[in-house]
NUGU-387733 format. One record per atom (N, C-alpha, C): residue in three letters; y, x, z. Coordinates in steps of 0.001 Angstrom, whole numbers, padded with zeros to 6 digits, always signed. Example, Ala and Ser with C-alpha at 12.3 -4.5 7.8 and 13.67 -1.06 7.14 Angstrom:
% NUGU-387733
ala-005690+013190+007800ala-004500+012300+007800ala-003300+013200+007800ser-002250+012850+007080ser-001060+013670+007140ser+000030+012900+007870
This chain:
% NUGU-387733
met+006566+014161-000096met+005376+013342+000114met+005539+012009-000601phe+004500+011583-001330phe+004566+010325-002060phe+004145+009184-001145val+005070+008246-000915val+004804+007064-000089val+005069+005841-000946asp+004072+004951-001075asp+004252+003783-001941asp+004176+002457-001204gln+004107+002503+000135gln+004072+001250+000890gln+004595+001478+002299val+005576+000677+002707val+006120+000761+004064val+006451-000647+004551thr+006454-000812+005867thr+006892-002063+006485thr+008177-001785+007257leu+009201-002597+007001leu+010512-002373+007606leu+010950-003601+008400gln+011598-003339+009541gln+012273-004383+010303gln+013770-004235+010041leu+014342-005238+009410leu+015732-005167+008980leu+016581-006165+009752ser+017759-005716+010176ser+018689-006586+010912ser+020098-006381+010369ala+020696-007455+009885ala+022099-007382+009462ala+022996-007319+010691gly+024225-006905+010498gly+025152-006761+011614gly+025626-008098+012174lys+025903-008100+013464lys+026445-009290+014131lys+027937-009390+013854gly+028428-010620+013717gly+029861-010809+013553gly+030606-010520+014845gly+031812-009979+014718gly+032620-009693+015907gly+033123-010979+016561asp+033357-010931+017864asp+033831-012113+018590asp+035314-012353+018339gly+035668-013616+018299gly+037084-013943+018336gly+037616-013723+019750val+038933-013588+019906val+039484-013282+021230val+040596-014290+021600ile+040853-014311+022893ile+041971-015101+023411ile+043111-014134+023726ala+044233-014344+023107ala+045402-013489+023347ala+046657-014336+023181trp+047805-013804+023717trp+049051-014562+023699trp+050202-013677+023228arg+051152-014324+022629arg+052362-013597+022241arg+053156-013254+023499arg+053623-011977+023574arg+054294-011491+024790arg+055717-010996+024526glu+056290-011370+023372glu+057629-010873+023092glu+058632-011379+024140lys+059538-010509+024502lys+060493-010785+025599lys+061343-012015+025335tyr+061793-012175+024101tyr+062744-013254+023812tyr+062079-014465+023150ile+060764-014556+023243ile+060067-015736+022707ile+059311-016386+023862pro+059959-017291+024562pro+059278-017956+025692pro+058151-018849+025177lys+057100-018904+025973lys+055951-019718+025597lys+055505-019373+024176gly+055249-018091+023988gly+054985-017571+022647gly+053790-018177+021944gly+052833-018671+022691gly+051694-019307+022038gly+050529-018364+021797pro+049460-018889+021225pro+048227-018117+021030pro+048382-017075+019924ala+047682-015944+020086ala+047740-014872+019081ala+046416-014120+019000gly+045320-014804+019352gly+044013-014152+019296gly+043460-014112+017883gly+043040-012932+017431gly+042535-012770+016061gly+041039-013054+015938asp+040595-013219+014709asp+039184-013462+014420asp+038402-012147+014446gly+037103-012280+014700gly+036232-011117+014625gly+035876-010787+013182gly+035511-009544+012935gly+035108-009133+011582gly+033679-009559+011287his+033356-009668+010013his+032001-010036+009613his+031050-008845+009796gly+029788-009151+010100gly+028788-008101+010227gly+028371-007571+008863gly+027885-006344+008831gly+027439-005744+007576gly+026123-006349+007105ser+025986-006476+005801ser+024748-006980+005208ser+023850-005808+004800ile+022586-006103+004506ile+021649-005087+004016ile+021284-005436+002585ile+021461-004475+001693ile+021262-004694+000259ile+020259-003674-000264leu+019302-004135-001052leu+018356-003250-001725leu+018829-003002-003152glu+018710-001763-003600glu+019116-001416-004973glu+018045-000558-005630ala+017687-000905-006866ala+016715-000111-007625ala+017415+001084-008246asp+016926+002282-007919asp+017555+003518-008382asp+016511+004354-009125pro+016747+004681-010409pro+015762+005467-011176pro+015605+006898-010674gln+016538+007368-009854gln+016447+008720-009310gln+015567+008781-008056val+015157+007625-007555val+014285+007566-006376val+012870+007265-006860his+011909+008088-006484his+010554+007953-007015his+009520+007572-005956ser+009940+007417-004718ser+008999+007149-003648ser+009735+006441-002512leu+008965+005840-001605leu+009535+005190-000421leu+009518+006130+000780glu+009443+007413+000513glu+009332+008420+001567glu+010475+008349+002569ala+011679+008003+002108ala+012852+007991+002993ala+012681+007021+004155tyr+011791+006049+004008tyr+011628+005028+005043tyr+010331+005208+005837arg+009627+006293+005576arg+008335+006505+006236arg+008495+006601+007745asn+009528+007290+008227asn+009760+007450+009661asn+011034+006743+010115his+011430+005758+009345his+012673+005043+009643his+012422+003560+009418arg+011601+002953+010274arg+011096+001609+010032arg+012001+000508+010565ile+012878+000810+011512ile+013793-000190+012065ile+015203+000149+011583ile+015778-000736+010797ile+017069-000458+010153ile+018041-001586+010493lys+019219-001201+010986lys+020238-002178+011373lys+021556-001859+010690ala+022206-002899+010212ala+023540-002734+009632ala+024585-002744+010738gln+025789-002349+010400gln+026881-002228+011382gln+027411-003597+011793asn+027711-003744+013090asn+028302-004985+013594asn+029770-005068+013226gly+030278-006299+013148gly+031716-006478+012974gly+032444-006231+014293gln+033703-005835+014210gln+034495-005567+015405gln+035177-006847+015904pro+035387-006951+017214pro+036081-008143+017738pro+037533-008182+017271gly+038100-009391+017291gly+039506-009530+016915gly+040428-008906+017954gly+041710-008874+017640gly+042693-008297+018549gly+043884-009210+018728gly+044837-008778+019546gly+046066-009533+019716gly+046911-009503+018463asn+047994-010251+018481asn+048868-010355+017316asn+048133-010862+016078asn+047129-011687+016303asn+046342-012278+015209asn+045665-011229+014323arg+045318-010103+014909arg+044641-009051+014138arg+043148-009361+014015thr+042665-009331+012788thr+041243-009556+012522thr+040460-008266+012735gly+039315-008381+013363gly+038484-007210+013580gly+037950-006637+012269lys+037609-005380+012290lys+037097-004706+011092lys+035696-005223+010758asn+035473-005446+009457asn+034142-005865+009016asn+033137-004722+009150gly+031888-005059+009460gly+030840-004059+009462gly+030557-003590+008039thr+030219-002327+007876thr+029932-001777+006552thr+028563-002241+006074asp+028508-002711+004830asp+027218-003089+004251asp+026324-001860+004132leu+025033-002061+004323leu+024070-000971+004267leu+023284-001080+002964leu+023395-000062+002109leu+022720-000043+000808leu+021466+000817+000902leu+020319+000198+000690leu+019040+000914+000725leu+018544+001098-000705lys+018427+002341-001133lys+017982+002620-002496lys+016466+002778-002514val+015854+002075-003463val+014391+002094-003592val+014044+002389-005048pro+012808+002807-005317pro+012412+003079-006710pro+012364+001803-007542met+012572+001961-008831met+012351+000844-009742met+010866+000486-009710gly+010582-000816-009629gly+009197-001251-009518gly+008797-001596-008107thr+009778-001708-007202thr+009475-002023-005802thr+009375-003531-005594leu+008242-003947-005044leu+008045-005341-004666leu+008452-005523-003205val+009159-006593-002913val+009520-006936-001537val+008664-008123-001123lys+007831-007929-000086lys+006908-008972+000350lys+007168-009349+001799asp+006868-010596+002123asp+006851-011011+003522asp+005712-010273+004212ser+005992-009647+005339ser+004993-008792+005985ser+003807-009579+006531ile+003980-010881+006741ile+002896-011694+007302ile+002152-012461+006217thr+002882-013220+005391thr+002234-014053+004373thr+001912-013284+003102lys+002531-012109+002923lys+002372-011286+001709lys+002975-011950+000468glu+003780-012969+000676glu+004458-013619-000447glu+005497-012664-001039val+005538-012587-002364val+006522-011734-003034val+007881-012421-002990leu+008837-011781-002348leu+010181-012342-002203leu+011098-011905-003331tyr+010893-010690-003810tyr+011774-010174-004864tyr+011089-008991-005528asp+011463-008752-006784asp+010874-007667-007564asp+012008-006874-008212leu+012178-005646-007794leu+013271-004805-008300leu+012732-003939-009446thr+013013-004357-010669thr+012428-003683-011832thr+013444-003003-012740glu+014722-003330-012602glu+015723-002805-013530glu+016698-001886-012812glu+017186-000907-013548glu+018125+000057-012973glu+019391-000642-012470gly+019757-000348-011220gly+020963-000919-010642gly+020801-002333-010118gln+019615-002918-010259gln+019378-004277-009767gln+019515-004309-008242arg+020238-005317-007729arg+020484-005424-006293arg+020044-006775-005748trp+019673-006742-004487trp+019333-007990-003784trp+019771-007867-002339gln+020574-008843-001896gln+021013-008872-000499gln+019913-009511+000321ile+019207-008699+001042ile+018031-009179+001757ile+018387-009747+003126cys+019425-009216+003770cys+019886-009722+005066cys+021397-009897+005021ser+021865-011073+005408ser+023306-011358+005376ser+023929-011112+006740gly+025085-010467+006734gly+025791-010197+007984gly+026304-011465+008634gly+026409-011444+009975gly+026920-012598+010700gly+028412-012804+010468lys+028860-014024+010642lys+030279-014335+010467lys+031046-014019+011741gly+032282-013594+011565gly+033126-013302+012715gly+033531-014563+013459gly+033679-014454+014786gly+034129-015597+015572gly+035612-015876+015367lys+036065-017026+015825lys+037459-017427+015650lys+038248-017154+016917gly+039454-016610+016741gly+040352-016383+017866gly+041046-017673+018289asn+041717-017632+019429asn+042282-018883+019936asn+043447-019416+019101ser+044054-018562+018278ser+045152-019065+017441ser+044640-020067+016410arg+043326-020015+016110arg+042728-020946+015153arg+042662-022373+015717phe+042765-022494+017026phe+042558-023808+017647phe+043869-024471+018074lys+044970-023867+017678lys+046274-024440+018035lys+046509-025725+017232thr+046894-026775+017934thr+047220-028049+017286thr+048519-028576+017860ser+048971-029675+017307ser+050226-030259+017798ser+050076-030768+019211thr+048882-031093+019591thr+048666-031617+020942thr+048086-030572+021894asn+047728-029409+021350asn+047187-028331+022182asn+047849-027031+021745gln+049029-026772+022311gln+049826-025631+021903gln+049339-024310+022513ala+048494-024386+023529ala+048013-023167+024184ala+046503-023250+024407pro+045743-023239+023295pro+044281-023351+023444pro+043692-022131+024138phe+042877-022393+025108phe+042229-021305+025841phe+040754-021282+025427ile+040553-021081+024124ile+039192-021132+023591ile+039071-020175+022412cys+037913-019573+022275cys+037579-018746+021107cys+036071-018870+020888thr+035577-018382+019780thr+034133-018484+019506thr+033547-017086+019289pro+032285-016920+019666pro+031637-015619+019432pro+031214-015483+017970gly+031005-014261+017552gly+030471-014026+016211gly+029009-014433+016128thr+028573-014810+014947thr+027170-015210+014778thr+026292-013988+014509ala+025025-014130+014830ala+024084-013031+014602ala+023789-012888+013114gly+023553-011663+012680gly+023134-011434+011301gly+021673-011821+011133ser+021281-012064+009890ser+019888-012443+009643ser+018956-011246+009825glu+017710-011524+010159glu+016709-010486+010387glu+015445-010824+009604cys+014677-009819+009263cys+013397-010061+008606cys+012521-008822+008732glu+011245-009042+008601glu+010297-007928+008523glu+009613-008029+007167val+009772-007004+006366val+009250-007043+005002val+008377-005827+004727glu+007548-005975+003729glu+006717-004874+003249glu+007221-004485+001863leu+007556-003227+001702leu+007950-002719+000392leu+006737-002051-000239glu+006417-002478-001442glu+005270-001905-002152glu+005731-001431-003522leu+005468-000178-003819leu+005901+000403-005086leu+004788+000301-006116lys+005132-000273-007270lys+004260-000221-008440lys+005055+000470-009543leu+004650+001672-009865leu+005415+002475-010807leu+005592+001755-012139ile+006756+001952-012733ile+007028+001430-014070ile+007068+002622-015022ala+006046+002745-015856ala+005965+003853-016802ala+005577+003308-018167asp+005815+004095-019207asp+005437+003672-020550asp+003933+003793-020759val+003367+004883-020254val+001950+005166-020496val+001282+005570-019188gly+000098+005005-018927gly-000678+005379-017750gly-001982+006042-018154phe-002360+007111-017451phe-003618+007809-017710phe-004725+007223-016838val-005882+006991-017439val-007041+006469-016721val-008223+007390-017007gly-008940+007768-015966gly-010098+008617-016190gly-010864+008876-014915met-012047+009437-015084met-012862+009839-013944met-012236+011063-013274pro-012629+011357-012034pro-012155+012601-011412pro-012532+013822-012256asn-011593+014743-012365asn-011805+016007-013075asn-011956+015833-014588ala-011407+014730-015133ala-011496+014508-016577ala-010453+015296-017348gly-009441+015808-016643gly-008399+016584-017309gly-007089+015842-017479lys-006886+014792-016707lys-005647+014013-016822lys-004426+014834-016429ser-004539+015586-015344ser-003401+016389-014885ser-003068+017485-015884thr-004103+018076-016481thr-003863+019103-017506thr-003169+018489-018710leu-003551+017262-019048leu-002949+016601-020206leu-001480+016271-019958ile-001151+015747-018780ile+000255+015430-018525ile+001092+016705-018441lys+000476+017786-017975lys+001173+019068-017949lys+001473+019534-019362glu+000516+019350-020271glu+000694+019767-021656glu+001715+018901-022388leu+001675+017591-022161leu+002568+016682-022874leu+003998+016716-022341ala+004141+016770-021007ala+005464+016651-020384ala+006006+017975-019857his+005195+019030-019915his+005625+020365-019457his+006117+020339-018007ile+005282+019761-017136ile+005590+019746-015711ile+004511+020509-014968gln+004823+020940-013758gln+003859+021662-012929gln+003117+020677-012038val+001821+020634-012185val+000984+019766-011349val-000184+020586-010827lys-000804+020106-009761lys-001951+020801-009188lys-003170+020603-010078ile-003780+021710-010483ile-004977+021673-011321ile-006013+022583-010702ala-007234+022069-010544ala-008307+022878-009962ala-009642+022366-010482pro-010683+023214-010489pro-011983+022831-011052pro-012854+022029-010081tyr-012267+021011-009434tyr-013049+020141-008570tyr-012418+018749-008582pro-013208+017716-008259pro-012689+016341-008345pro-011589+016061-007321phe-010792+015044-007649phe-009717+014529-006777phe-008701+015611-006392thr-008335+016448-007354thr-007227+017361-007089thr-005905+016596-007092thr-005873+015456-007809thr-004686+014598-007807thr-004827+013562-006700leu-003959+013636-005708leu-004007+012711-004575leu-002811+011768-004554lys-001903+011939-005502lys-000758+011054-005637lys-000393+011001-007111pro+000260+009922-007566pro+000611+009845-008983pro+001548+010976-009401asn+001321+011493-010590asn+002225+012457-011200asn+003014+011756-012296leu+004304+011988-012331leu+005161+011409-013362leu+005708+012515-014251gly+005728+012270-015543gly+006276+013247-016477gly+007003+012552-017608ile+007994+013204-018176ile+008791+012642-019267ile+008565+013454-020532val+008221+012761-021615val+008094+013391-022928val+009362+013068-023707glu+010059+014096-024186glu+011295+013891-024950glu+011077+014313-026396phe+011532+013469-027338phe+011362+013726-028759phe+012654+014277-029357asp+012585+014645-030638asp+013735+015284-031299asp+014958+014378-031350asp+014732+013055-031399asp+015867+012122-031452asp+016339+011722-030058tyr+015851+012456-029032tyr+016225+012263-027629tyr+015647+010980-027015ser+014764+010303-027729ser+014048+009189-027105ser+013029+009765-026126arg+012638+008968-025141arg+011767+009474-024086arg+010633+008498-023780leu+009544+009063-023287leu+008428+008289-022776leu+008131+008762-021357leu+007904+007814-020459leu+007544+008164-019086leu+006039+008009-018923leu+005375+009091-018491leu+003928+009101-018317leu+003588+009054-016836ala+002494+008344-016502ala+002027+008275-015115ala+000549+008647-015072asp+000233+009670-014292asp-001148+010116-014097asp-001558+009753-012680ile-002635+008975-012543ile-003095+008564-011211ile-004391+009288-010871pro-004752+009335-009597pro-006028+009960-009221pro-007211+009332-009939gly-008292+010088-010043gly-009469+009650-010771gly-010062+008358-010228ile-010598+007555-011146ile-011220+006284-010794ile-012734+006459-010784ile-013374+005941-009763ile-014825+005974-009696ile-015359+004546-009762lys-016661+004401-009894lys-017264+003087-009967lys-016955+002289-008696glu-016636+001001-008888glu-016273+000076-007811glu-014939+000452-007160ala-014061+001097-007935ala-012718+001414-007418ala-011944+000148-007086his-012231-000953-007813his-011504-002202-007560his-011826-002787-006192thr-012907-002301-005553thr-013229-002727-004180thr-012689-001734-003162asp-011829-000837-003640asp-011150+000165-002814asp-012045+001354-002473lys-013002+001637-003325lys-013778+002862-003147lys-013008+004032-003731gly-013248+005225-003172gly-012473+006385-003590gly-011021+006180-003190leu-010114+006374-004160leu-008691+006128-003906leu-008269+004792-004514gly-009222+004098-005114gly-009137+002756-005657gly-007827+002024-005680leu-007736+000999-004827leu-006593+000085-004865leu-005270+000774-004600ala-005298+001876-003873ala-004050+002558-003530ala-003302+003024-004772phe-004037+003249-005890phe-003366+003797-007065phe-003591+003008-008343leu-004573+002104-008377leu-004730+001268-009566leu-003455+000479-009861lys-002744+000091-008810lys-001522-000699-008994lys-000455+000064-009772his-000541+001405-009785his+000507+002190-010434his+000385+002233-011949ile-000727+001743-012504ile-000811+001632-013957ile-000770+000172-014399glu-000576-000732-013430glu-000566-002165-013739glu+000623-002546-014606arg+001737-001830-014473arg+002951-002193-015207arg+003228-001289-016398thr+002323-000410-016724thr+002544+000456-017880thr+002448-000355-019163ser+003085+000158-020218ser+003058-000539-021508ser+001798-000215-022296ala+001226+000956-022068ala+000022+001376-022780ala-000817+002261-021868leu-002084+002432-022239leu-003012+003232-021443leu-003646+004327-022301ile-003965+005444-021659ile-004771+006488-022296ile-005998+006719-021425tyr-007152+006455-021990tyr-008406+006773-021307tyr-008732+008239-021613val-008818+009042-020572val-009157+010451-020746val-010631+010615-020393ile-011431+010954-021403ile-012885+011041-021246ile-013318+012502-021409glu-014012+012992-020403glu-014447+014393-020406glu-015756+014540-021165met-015816+015533-022060met-017063+015915-022718met-017698+017032-021879ala-018773+016733-021177ala-019398+017692-020269ala-020893+017774-020572pro-021306+018614-021527pro-022713+018651-021938pro-023659+019171-020859trp-023121+019925-019897trp-023995+020486-018861trp-024221+019522-017697gln-023550+018372-017730gln-023710+017397-016653gln-024515+016203-017153asp-025253+015580-016258asp-026073+014430-016605asp-025214+013170-016587arg-024273+013114-017548arg-023343+012000-017640arg-023210+011572-019084asp-022984+010277-019287asp-022780+009726-020617asp-021305+009341-020750pro-020520+010090-021542pro-019083+009798-021660pro-018789+008370-022102tyr-019609+007823-022988tyr-019352+006461-023452tyr-019558+005449-022325glu-020595+005640-021527glu-020825+004747-020389glu-019689+004861-019377glu-019122+006055-019223glu-017976+006227-018320glu-016764+005454-018845phe-016582+005470-020164phe-015484+004719-020776phe-015639+003221-020491leu-016862+002698-020665leu-017108+001284-020383leu-016891+000972-018907met-017311+001882-018030met-017128+001669-016600met-015646+001596-016235leu-014835+002470-016835leu-013397+002460-016558leu-012782+001126-016972arg-013185+000613-018122arg-012653-000671-018566arg-013101-001808-017653glu-014316-001732-017171glu-014798-002756-016248glu-014020-002740-014929glu-013682-001546-014455glu-012913-001441-013211glu-011511-002020-013384leu-010884-001751-014534leu-009561-002314-014795leu-009643-003837-014909lys-010686-004316-015572lys-010858-005762-015720lys-011057-006434-014368ala-011863-005812-013497ala-012120-006385-012171ala-010852-006390-011322tyr-010000-005384-011520tyr-008758-005310-010748tyr-007728-006302-011277asn-007532-006305-012601asn-006565-007206-013227asn-006935-007338-014705pro-007510-008474-015110pro-007999-008624-016492pro-006935-008405-017559thr-005668-008651-017241thr-004618-008493-018253thr-004419-007031-018650met-004935-006101-017857met-004775-004684-018192met-005557-004317-019456leu-006590-005097-019780leu-007349-004825-021003leu-006614-005308-022245glu-005531-006043-022063glu-004749-006525-023199glu-003704-005502-023646lys-003509-004455-022882lys-002515-003437-023228lys-003003-002594-024406pro-002083-002085-025243pro-002483-001090-026244pro-003072+000136-025540phe-004067+000750-026159phe-004681+001907-025511phe-005144+002934-026533phe-005332+004150-026033phe-005900+005248-026806phe-006995+005889-025965val-007908+006541-026642val-008960+007267-025947val-008853+008733-026334ala-008643+009581-025335ala-008554+011020-025550ala-009867+011658-025120ile-010669+012063-026117ile-011912+012782-025823ile-011522+014221-025519asn-011609+014598-024265asn-011045+015864-023799asn-012107+016958-023673lys-011603+018176-023671lys-012417+019385-023493lys-013337+019654-024676ile-012809+019413-025900ile-013608+019672-027100ile-013742+021166-027378asp-012974+021984-026633asp-013064+023429-026824asp-014327+024005-026196gln-015010+023222-025377gln-016213+023724-024736gln-017394+023694-025705glu-018373+024522-025448glu-019536+024629-026324glu-020463+023414-026167glu-021193+023129-027241glu-022231+022103-027249glu-021707+020693-026951thr-020505+020413-027421thr-019959+019061-027225thr-020092+018200-028482glu-020490+018789-029609glu-020515+018050-030876glu-021386+016808-030803ala-022569+016940-030212ala-023482+015797-030151ala-022901+014668-029300leu-022258+015019-028169leu-021651+013995-027307leu-020509+013289-028023ile-019703+014062-028740ile-018565+013478-029464ile-019053+012516-030534gln-020071+012921-031298gln-020588+012068-032360gln-021221+010805-031796ser-021949+010955-030674ser-022553+009789-030028ser-021479+008804-029568phe-020397+009339-029038phe-019291+008479-028580phe-018699+007737-029774lys-018444+008439-030870lys-017852+007815-032053lys-018753+006731-032629asp-020060+006989-032646asp-020993+006025-033228asp-021015+004721-032447arg-020813+004774-031149arg-020879+003570-030324arg-019511+002954-030046tyr-018448+003651-030427tyr-017087+003194-030119tyr-016771+001932-030928pro-016508+000789-030273pro-016363-000488-030992pro-014943-000814-031437phe-013999+000031-031108phe-012601-000279-031413phe-012121+000509-032630asp-010866+000312-032981asp-010272+000980-034143asp-010388+002502-033992pro-011010+003195-034959pro-011134+004660-034855pro-009786+005382-034754ala-008706+004701-035210ala-007382+005325-035137ala-006902+005478-033698thr-007557+004789-032767thr-007172+004911-031354thr-007947+006021-030644leu-008785+006735-031377leu-009643+007770-030796leu-009120+009150-031198phe-008914+010013-030199phe-008366+011346-030455phe-009235+012405-029783glu-009557+013454-030540glu-010292+014591-029996glu-009274+015654-029592ile-009262+016003-028314ile-008238+016936-027831ile-008840+017982-026894ser-008079+019024-026718ser-008299+019965-025618ser-006961+020101-024909ala-006816+019447-023765ala-005556+019509-023025ala-005255+020929-022588leu-006304+021699-022288leu-006112+023075-021824leu-005532+023957-022914gln-006002+023784-024154gln-005539+024628-025256gln-004496+023942-026132gly-004169+022694-025827gly-003147+021996-026603gly-003629+021496-027945leu-004936+021396-028158leu-005473+020935-029437leu-005406+019411-029513gly-004810+018891-030579gly-004768+017457-030811gly-003756+016692-029987thr-003031+017357-029124thr-002105+016635-028244thr-000859+016141-028978glu-000406+016875-029997glu+000778+016437-030747glu+000480+015140-031501glu-000709+015053-032092glu-001101+013829-032801glu-001163+012646-031831leu-001701+012883-030642leu-001767+011832-029629leu-000365+011384-029223lys+000516+012338-029045lys+001894+012028-028639lys+002585+011157-029694arg+002415+011506-030967arg+003053+010732-032036arg+002478+009312-032118ala+001175+009187-031914ala+000550+007859-031967ala+001058+006963-030839ile+001205+007535-029650ile+001724+006765-028517ile+003122+006255-028837arg+003947+007157-029325arg+005336+006777-029615arg+005389+005689-030671ser+004607+005839-031736ser+004611+004861-032814ser+004183+003486-032320thr+003170+003443-031469thr+002670+002170-030946thr+003699+001491-030050leu+004347+002263-029179leu+005318+001675-028262leu+006571+001213-028990val+007001+001958-030007val+008158+001531-030801val+007847+000223-031512ser+006627+000124-032074ser+006215-001097-032763ser+006138-002278-031806lys+005617-002022-030595lys+005512-003090-029597lys+006885-003574-029177thr+007824-002646-028988thr+009190-003013-028612thr+009846-003854-029697ala+009646-003463-030959ala+010229-004203-032071ala+009684-005630-032136lys+008372-005787-031905lys+007770-007121-031915lys+008325-007979-030782thr+008497-007365-029612thr+009036-008099-028465thr+010456-008581-028739leu+011296-007694-029307leu+012671-008057-029617leu+012720-009163-030666his+011831-009073-031667his+011782-010107-032718his+011390-011454-032114met+010405-011437-031212met+009958-012668-030571met+011075-013287-029727glu+011787-012416-028966glu+012881-012933-028148glu+013993-013523-029009ala+014287-012870-030144ala+015329-013384-031033ala+014918-014732-031624thr+013633-014864-031985thr+013130-016124-032539thr+013225-017249-031521leu+012851-016953-030280leu+012912-017959-029223leu+014346-018390-028949ser+015275-017421-028976ser+016672-017751-028698ser+017269-018627-029798arg+016838-018410-031053arg+017343-019227-032148arg+016795-020642-032098ser+015559-020751-031623ser+014954-022083-031541ser+015446-022831-030315
């Protein structure tokens, strides 16, 4: 089950108490204090793991506590530290305050860690309080409590390319064709109820990660349809593919649908229109689509090189689309690296 938002109550472990103890050796009169310190409580650490794709593991596990430290012992023995608790989350997980919704941390890179709750410190045993004027201190301190917090984890997928389209436009068929994965496909709207992820691998072993989200309808930015629940999953993609269905038997204008999709992205987050994009005119294998395709081309205001005629079902035009995506992303990466190098030199 795909889960992209959970609220967790997290508690680090309490430090173990220090103890009062005395040396009891037979031939050491007035042996003095020998109480050991308590162990430190376990901390809670979040780690971004590329092998984790959902927050499902925490869906029914909302209260999480780390291990407490053990109390000290006699003979100045320190109690055992509590084990740190490592929580693995998907890359792209935002950590928010559950009340203010303030973003506390953003886990975007593989292996990135953040200690969200610190374990309590162990208490001091009575041997710590021995002085020249107090040879037999009858005092120890308790361990401190670990920190606690209630946070909201929100997943925003990190993918190279995100698919955008109306319900039943053929996005799932396209990701199946490009990435060779099994996804649910059916001849009715909203067959996709959760994002599908697929990897395209090239001959040089380079890869692209694709994200297909459920269909977008008008006013999706106001949370109509599946709206806000999934628009966030294409917010971090490097490029977009608008999948536009050619449906001559329906009273729909594909070009107007394309404009509507862009308006919904703009209303949700205007910076999404700044991403490189392609338009895949899908289902060209169907009859009587020529007039719709030509009408779309005549009104299309962007570079014609970003427009591709495809049939995801029959695999027509998909290789050309795949190569164009790769070329654009490689070029974008090169420009970014050049810019970073220029800034570092200056």
